C-alpha positions as CSV (number, residue, x, y, z in Angstrom):
1,M,63.0,39.9,27.2
2,A,62.4,41.4,30.6
3,P,59.1,43.1,31.5
4,F,60.7,46.5,31.2
5,V,62.0,45.6,27.7
6,V,58.5,44.4,26.7
7,W,57.0,47.8,27.6
8,R,59.8,49.6,25.9
9,W,59.2,47.5,22.8
10,K,55.5,48.4,22.9
11,I,56.2,52.1,23.2
12,S,58.9,52.1,20.5
13,V,56.6,50.4,18.1
14,T,53.8,52.9,18.6
15,F,56.2,55.9,18.5
16,Y,58.1,54.8,15.3
17,G,54.9,53.7,13.6
18,V,53.3,57.1,14.2
19,A,56.5,58.9,13.2
20,L,56.6,57.0,9.9
21,L,52.9,57.6,9.1
22,L,53.6,61.3,9.8
23,M,56.4,61.3,7.3
24,M,54.1,59.6,4.8
25,Y,51.1,61.7,5.3
26,G,52.5,64.9,6.7
27,V,53.2,66.8,3.5
28,D,49.9,66.2,1.9
29,A,47.8,66.8,4.9
30,A,49.8,69.8,6.1
31,G,49.4,71.4,2.7
32,K,45.6,71.2,3.0
33,S,44.7,71.9,6.6
34,G,47.9,72.1,8.6
35,S,49.6,69.8,11.1
36,V,46.5,69.2,13.2
37,L,44.7,67.6,10.3
38,A,47.8,65.6,9.5
39,V,48.0,64.0,13.0
40,G,44.2,63.5,13.0
41,K,44.4,61.7,9.7
42,I,47.2,59.5,11.0
43,F,45.4,58.3,14.1
44,T,42.1,57.9,12.2
45,G,43.9,55.7,9.7
46,S,45.6,53.7,12.4
47,W,42.3,53.2,14.2
48,E,40.5,52.0,11.1
49,L,43.4,49.6,10.3
50,S,43.3,48.1,13.8
51,E,39.6,47.4,13.3
52,K,40.1,45.6,10.0
53,L,43.0,43.4,11.0
54,E,43.3,40.8,13.7
55,R,45.4,41.6,16.7
56,E,48.4,39.5,15.6
57,E,48.2,41.0,12.1
58,F,48.1,44.6,13.4
59,E,51.0,43.9,15.7
60,L,53.0,42.6,12.7
61,V,52.1,45.7,10.6
62,A,53.2,47.9,13.5
63,T,56.5,46.0,13.9
64,I,57.2,46.1,10.2
65,T,56.5,49.9,10.2
66,R,59.0,50.3,13.0
67,R,61.6,48.3,11.0
68,I,61.0,50.5,8.0
69,W,61.6,53.6,10.1
70,L,64.9,52.1,11.5
71,R,65.9,51.2,7.9
72,R,65.3,54.9,6.9
73,N,67.4,56.0,9.9
74,G,70.2,53.7,8.8
75,V,70.3,55.5,5.4
76,V,70.1,59.0,6.8
77,F,72.5,58.8,9.7
78,C,74.8,55.9,8.8
79,G,74.6,55.7,5.0
80,E,73.7,52.0,5.3
81,L,70.8,50.5,3.3
82,S,69.6,47.1,4.4
83,H,67.9,44.7,2.0
84,P,64.1,45.0,2.0
85,T,63.7,41.3,2.9
86,Q,65.5,42.0,6.2
87,V,62.8,44.4,7.2
88,V,60.1,41.7,7.3
89,K,62.5,39.1,8.7
90,C,63.7,41.3,11.6
91,A,60.1,42.4,12.3
92,Q,59.0,38.7,12.6
93,E,61.9,37.8,14.8
94,S,61.2,40.8,17.1
95,L,57.6,39.9,17.3
96,E,58.3,36.3,18.1
97,E,60.7,37.4,20.8
98,Y,58.1,39.7,22.3
99,Y,55.5,36.9,22.3
100,A,57.9,34.6,24.1
101,A,58.7,37.2,26.7
102,V,55.0,37.8,27.4
103,Q,54.4,34.0,27.7
104,Q,57.3,33.7,30.1
105,E,56.1,36.6,32.2
106,R,52.6,35.1,32.5
107,H,54.3,31.8,33.5
108,N,56.3,33.5,36.2
109,M,53.3,35.4,37.5
110,G,51.5,32.1,38.0
111,K,54.4,30.8,40.2
112,R,54.6,33.9,42.3
113,T,53.2,33.8,45.8
114,R,52.3,36.8,47.9
115,I,54.8,37.3,50.7
116,V,53.1,38.5,53.8
117,M,55.5,40.1,56.3
118,P,54.9,39.1,60.0
119,R,53.4,41.9,62.1
120,W,52.4,42.4,65.6
121,M,48.9,41.1,66.4
122,A,46.8,42.2,69.4
123,P,46.1,39.5,72.1
124,P,42.6,38.3,73.0
125,C,40.5,40.4,75.3
126,G,41.7,40.2,78.9
127,V,45.2,39.1,77.9
128,I,48.4,41.1,78.1
129,K,51.0,40.4,75.4
130,I,54.6,41.0,76.5
131,N,57.2,41.2,73.7
132,L,60.8,40.9,74.8
133,D,64.2,41.1,73.1
134,A,67.9,41.4,73.9
135,S,70.8,43.2,72.4
136,I,74.6,43.0,72.9
137,D,77.3,45.6,72.6
138,K,80.6,43.6,72.6
139,A,82.8,46.6,72.5
140,R,81.3,48.0,75.8
141,K,80.7,44.5,77.2
142,L,77.0,45.2,77.8
143,M,73.7,43.6,77.0
144,G,70.4,45.4,76.7
145,V,66.9,44.3,77.6
146,G,63.8,45.6,75.8
147,I,60.2,44.8,77.1
148,I,56.8,46.1,76.1
149,A,53.4,45.1,77.4
150,R,50.2,45.8,75.3
151,D,46.6,44.8,75.7
152,S,43.9,43.7,73.3
153,M,43.1,47.3,72.4
154,R,46.8,47.8,71.4
155,Q,47.3,50.1,74.3
156,V,50.8,50.2,75.8
157,M,50.5,49.2,79.4
158,A,54.2,49.6,80.3
159,T,57.7,49.4,78.8
160,M,61.1,48.6,80.2
161,C,64.7,49.3,79.2
162,S,67.4,47.6,81.2
163,F,71.1,46.7,80.8
164,K,73.5,44.3,82.4
165,P,77.3,44.3,82.1
166,Y,79.5,41.3,81.1
167,V,76.8,39.3,79.4
168,L,78.1,38.6,75.8
169,N,76.6,35.2,75.1
170,P,73.4,35.6,73.0
171,T,71.5,32.6,74.5
172,V,72.3,33.8,78.1
173,A,71.3,37.3,77.1
174,E,67.9,36.1,75.9
175,A,67.4,33.9,79.0
176,Y,68.2,36.8,81.2
177,T,65.6,38.9,79.2
178,A,63.0,36.2,79.8
179,L,63.7,36.4,83.6
180,K,63.3,40.2,83.5
181,A,60.0,39.8,81.5
182,A,58.8,37.4,84.2
183,E,59.7,39.9,86.9
184,F,58.1,42.6,84.8
185,G,54.8,40.8,84.6
186,K,54.7,40.0,88.3
187,D,55.6,43.5,89.4
188,F,52.8,45.0,87.3
189,R,50.4,42.3,88.6
190,F,49.4,41.1,85.2
191,Q,47.2,38.0,85.6
192,N,47.0,36.6,82.1
193,I,50.0,37.1,79.9
194,I,51.6,35.9,76.7
195,L,55.3,36.1,76.3
196,K,56.6,36.7,72.8
197,G,60.4,36.3,72.1
198,V,62.6,35.8,69.0
199,A,64.9,33.3,70.7
200,L,63.4,29.9,69.8
201,K,65.6,28.0,72.2
202,I,64.6,30.1,75.1
203,V,60.9,29.9,74.2
204,Q,61.0,26.1,73.9
205,A,62.8,25.9,77.3
206,L,60.1,28.0,78.9
207,Q,57.4,25.8,77.3
208,K,58.9,22.5,78.7
209,E,57.2,21.3,81.9
210,E,60.3,19.3,82.9
211,Q,63.2,21.0,84.6
212,V,65.9,22.5,82.5
213,Q,69.4,21.3,83.3
214,V,70.7,24.0,85.6
215,W,74.3,23.2,84.9
216,N,74.2,24.8,81.5
217,R,74.7,28.5,80.9
218,Y,71.1,29.5,81.1
219,G,69.3,26.7,82.9
220,N,69.1,28.5,86.2
221,L,67.7,31.6,84.5
222,I,65.0,29.6,82.8
223,E,64.0,27.9,86.1
224,D,63.8,31.2,88.0
225,S,61.7,32.6,85.2
226,K,59.3,29.6,85.4
227,T,59.0,30.1,89.2
228,L,57.9,33.7,88.8
229,L,55.6,32.9,85.9
230,N,53.9,30.1,87.8
231,S,52.9,32.6,90.5
232,I,50.8,34.4,87.8
233,S,47.3,33.1,87.1
234,S,47.9,32.2,83.4
235,W,50.9,32.5,81.2
236,R,52.1,31.2,77.8
237,A,55.3,31.6,75.8
238,H,55.4,31.7,72.0
239,H,58.1,32.3,69.4
240,V,57.7,35.4,67.2
241,Q,59.5,36.6,64.0
242,R,61.7,39.6,64.5
243,E,59.6,41.7,62.1
244,A,56.7,41.4,64.5
245,N,58.9,42.2,67.5
246,S,60.4,45.5,66.3
247,V,59.4,47.6,69.3
248,A,61.0,45.3,71.8
249,H,64.1,45.2,69.6
250,F,64.2,49.0,69.5
251,L,63.9,49.1,73.3
252,A,66.7,46.6,73.7
253,K,69.0,48.8,71.5
254,E,67.9,51.8,73.4
255,A,68.7,50.1,76.7
256,L,72.4,50.2,75.8
257,L,72.3,54.0,75.9
258,Q,70.7,54.0,79.4
259,V,72.6,54.6,82.6
260,S,69.9,53.1,84.8
261,E,66.9,50.8,84.6
262,N,64.0,52.7,82.9
263,F,60.3,51.9,83.1
264,G,57.5,53.9,81.4
265,L,56.3,55.2,78.0
266,K,59.2,57.6,77.2
267,N,61.1,55.1,75.0
268,I,58.1,53.8,73.2
269,L,57.0,57.3,72.3
270,L,60.5,57.9,70.9
271,F,60.2,54.8,68.8
272,F,57.0,55.9,67.2
273,M,58.4,59.4,66.6
274,I,61.3,57.8,64.7
275,L,58.9,55.8,62.6
């Protein structure tokens, strides 16, 4: 029995129980003091009963009451009269099913772990965090570059949208983006930066002290990036989940719509307007 069914079962027991009690007490009470007194008498009686019985006993009474009401409906609407023993038997089976569902739900809740979505975190004081990402439009044979620099106060220092034709390999596109990020950091004279990218292979290549084989598709791009970065006082490169790199990803997509290289805050303001 799913959680939704459990709650539906609780509501139906209460509703049908009250409805049956109303049928039982309604005529007498209404004849004396009207419908308000009838309803009051019903709930007063239910409250007194709940105080006298244990919880399990009261739940069984409520479940049996519901089955009596359903048996009455069977006679009125379908002309079918079930045996009285079926009332108690079906009530007990329904209650056992409910207890099993509650136990299973508690067991499942114990196994659940809270999923925390990655999000952008501000860098330490005096450090500029540069997030970068690449996008590819195979139909137009273009790649886009998205870069954003923010400080420890979460202030946007600068952004960049750029595109390059005829780059369709994802790894090469990410390596080219790393080169543009290195140029970006040097041009703005940032002295202490952290590069954050989603391409793990490229981040690991930047982190290696030894030279990357230049004969592969992106080796020369990585080495050029390192040369530029080493001219900066301090730099690091770390991998980041895409969920924490959404602004750079947006800028990379936006770059495919540009006709020239674009620096500034215009695109980042557009991103926050869309959000």
